[in-house]
N, C-alpha and C positions, 0 to 999 in steps of 0.2 A: 372580162370575166374574172370574179374571183376564185381562189383557189379551194379547194375541199380538205377540210380536216379529216381525220379517220373518223370521227363521230357524224361526218356529214354536213358540218356547220362551216360557213364559208368564211374566208379572209375578207376585209375591206377592199374595194368596194363590192358588193352584191351586184350582179349582172342579169340581164334579163335570159330567162330560160335556165336560170340556176334553181336549185331547190334548197330548202332549209329543213333539216333533219329527215330528208328523205320524203318527207310528206307532202310541203308547200311548194308548188311551183310557182315562180314569179315570171308574171308574164309583162308588167308596165310599171316602171317607176313613176310614183306620182309626185314624191316631193321630199326635202329635208326639213327638219325642224328641230326645235330643242329637245323634245321627247323623244324622236327616232327619225327613221326613215320609212315612208309608207310604202307599200308596193299593192298594187293590184295582182291577186293571183289565184290559184286553184289548189283546193285541198284534194289529195289524190288517196282514194281509197285502196285496199288490198288487192281488191278484184278489178281495179283498173278505171272505176268512175271518178268522176271530179266534179267539184262543184266551186263556184266563185266564193272567194273571201277576200278580205283586206289583211295584209300581213305588216305588222308595225315592228320594226328592230328597235328597241329602245335604245336611247342615248347611251353610252359606257358608263356615264357618272351615275345614272339611275339603274342600268343592270348591274352597276357593281354595289349596289346599296341593298343589303339584305333585308333591312326594314321595308324599303320601298318594294321590292319584288315579292316579298312574302306577304305584304298585306294587299297589294293588287291581285296575287295569285287567289289569295283567301276570299277575296270579293268575287273573283271571276268564276271560282269553284260554286260559290253560293249563287250567283246568277245562272250556273250552267243547271243548278237543281231543278229551278223551276222558272223556264223561259216565260216572257211574256210579250205579246205583239207591240206593246208600245215602250219596250225597253231594249236597247240595241242587245243584238246576240253575240255572246262570247263563246268561241269554239275552243280555243285554247290559250295557254300560256306557258311556254316552254323557255327552261333555262339550260343551256349547254356551255360548260366552261364560263366564259367570261361574257356570254351574250345571252339575251332574254328577247322572245319575240311574243308579241300580242297578235292573237288571230281572230279578227272579228267578222261579222257579218257586213256585207257592202249595202250601203243606204244609197240610193239613186234619189237624190233632191236636195234642196237647198236646207239651209239653216234656218231657224226661226228669224234671226237677226238679218239675214239676206232677204227674207220674204218682208220683213217691216221696212227694210230700207229699198226695196222695190218700190213701195207704196209711197215713200217719203219722196224719191226720185220722180216719181210723177205728182207731186204735190198733194199728195193725198193721206191723211191719216190711215194706219192700219185698222181695218174694220173690227169693231169690237165683237161683234157676232162670231166671226170666224175665229178671232183671237179666243174667245171664250171655249169655242167649239174643240180647238187645239188643246187648251188647258185641261178640259175634262178628260180627254185622253191620256194625257201625261199624267194626271192625277190618277187614273185607274192603274197605271203602271207601277206609280209609286205606292199605292194602297197594297199592291199584290207583294212588295218588297217591306213595306212597313209593318204589314200582317204578320210575318213569319214569328215562329218561337224566338228566333233570335233576330229583331228586326233590322234592316239594312237600311240606312239613310244615305242618300247621295251627296249632300254636303255642299254642290257647288252649281246650282241649277242656275241656268241664266239663258240669254237668247241664242247663245251660240254652243250650248250642251243640247238644244232641242233640234232636231232634225224631221224635216217635212218630205217623208217619201213621197214619190210622185203617183202612189197608188192612194194617196189621200190620209195615209197613216202617219200621225206625228209619233216620233221615236226619241225617248231619252237616252243620250249618249253619255260616254265619259265617266260610265259609274266605277266609283273605286278609285279614280286618279286623285281626287282632292285628298282622300284619307290616306292614300299612298305616299303624297308628298308630305303630308304632315307627318307619318311615321317615320320617313326617312329625312326629316329636318330640311327640306328644301322650300324655300321662300317662295310660295305659291299664293299670295294673297286674293291674285286675281281669279283664282279657282274656287275659293271658299266664300259662301254667302253665310255670314253669321247674324242669327238673329239676336235679340236683345240678351236671351239666355245662352248664347254660345252658337256652335255649329256641331253637324255631325250627328243629330236626334231628328226623327220625324217631325216633330214640331216645329224645327227650324226649317225643313223642307216646305212644310207648310207656309211658312213666313216667306220663304224665298219665291215660291208660286205667286204669293201676293205683290212681294216687291217687283217681279218680272211684269206681272200686268199692270202695275200702277205705272212702271217705266214706259212702258209702249204706250199704254193709252196718255200718258203725258206728252207723245211725241218724241221719244228717244228710243234708240235701239240698244242702248247699254246703259245700266244703272250710272256708270262712271261719268256719263255725258250730262246728268242731270245737275242742275245748278247745286253747289256745296250746301246752301241753307235748307233746301228742298230735301236733298239727299239725309243730312242730318235730321230733319224731322221725323223722317221715314224710320231712320233707325231707333227713335224713341216711341214710336208709335202714334206720331200727332203729324200724320200726313196732310198736306193742303188739299183741300176738295178739288176735285178732279173739274168740276162743273166751272171753275175759274179758267181753266185751261181749254177744256173740250165741253162746250154748252151742248154738243149733241148725245151726250152720255147720260143714259137714264139713271135716276137716282138709286135705283134698286142695284144697278150696276156698281155704282160707287161704294155702297153699302156692303156688298159682297168682298170687293177689295180690301176696303177699310177693315173688315172683319179679320182677313187673314193677315193683316199687318198689325194685330193688337199687339202691345208691348208685352204683356202677360199671356202665356202660351193658354191659360185657362179660359181666356176672353175669345180666342182664335177659333177657328172649326176644329172639333175636336180628333179630327183626322182628314187624310187625303180624300178618302171616298165622301166624308160629309161634304166637304168643299165642291167635290165634284158633282154631288146630287143638287146641290144649291146653284150651282152655275147652269145644270141641265134644266132645272125648274125655270130659271129666267130666259134660258134659249127656246123652251117649248111656246113662251108667249110671243114669240117673234115668228114672221111671216116666212124667214128665209130658211132653206134648206141648209142643214148643216152636217149631211152624212159624208163618208170618206169620197163619193165620186164627185159631189159638189166641191170639197176640198181640194181634190186633185185636177179639177179644171181650173178652179182659182189659182192653183200654184202653176199651172202651165201658163196662165193668161200673164202673170204679174213676173214669173221667173222662169222663162223657156228654156228648155233644154239645149246646151250649146253643143255645137257640133264637134265631134273629136278632133281633137290637135294631138299634134306631135308632144311625146312626153317630154318633159323638160323638168330639171332639178330646180329647187327653189321653192319657197314657200308661197303657197297660193291657196284659195279658197278649196278648191276641188282636191288639192294636193292633202290637205290636213283636216278634211271634214269629219273623220272619225273619232279623233281626239282633239279636233278644233285646237290646233297649235298655234294659232294666232295669237289667242288669249295667254298661251303658254310662255311667250316671249318674255314674262316677267320672272320666270323660274330662275332661281339661283344656282345656275348649273356653271361650273367652272369650263372655260374654253380649253379645247384639248389641243 
């Protein structure tokens, strides 16, 4: 067990049953990664009530970076002002002494990448109808953030930053991490999705959604896995026709994806909600049901919930799902 400071913050290592700032009780160690250590825990109220949370203790190099923490804190506070069901809930970001802790809503379900790879493992392509239904919900979450007086952009949308809650609700996670890495000067290219005009703006998020859809429809779970020539064409707005890769994809589907990938932002959907509405129109022409209940059933079929196992330290999908630390391995964080 760790030892308690006068502020209630613990020395390394944290132990099960310990508390952080007297407010967050740690129940289960989920894993270590380059951004921090994740714990399943409970937020404890003044009257004694508790609620489930994920507590991420930031890596010391990140916690010591004022630009990183201040940027992440500003993004977290902005998210708390107007939560959205399709955006990961942030409860707190506390900094005491040399330590920093991010407190998040727990999400019970796989990442979009795991869902895609589960289909691939069964020698099946990820179904475009369900994929579009997932994208519609994520785009609605983006619209809520893009439409604020001070627009918030994600900057790093990919198949690992989208989680599929087992209730059938897609949730965009990792909000603010790409911006914080950039502000802190950490090399986190894996986190940023740059459109032809750059990154960190709403138009780039629309491009990122198009890039994500194209990548999955082309049979890959990560854009980095696409052939170099194909990826290069995508980044200049000249994608190869998906019909050459997947004959089952209707022309209208390809048209929507191509529009999102236009090199000139003026030629793309003019907003995330415009893209969402376009995808919804396509879905309405299909006989499949694409509501939350249908998606929840599909998730359980393809990525069934695993039985609880003994907690163990070490990077794993379950351990790092809140910030998706697997992709953060490329962060330029010095070893301690």
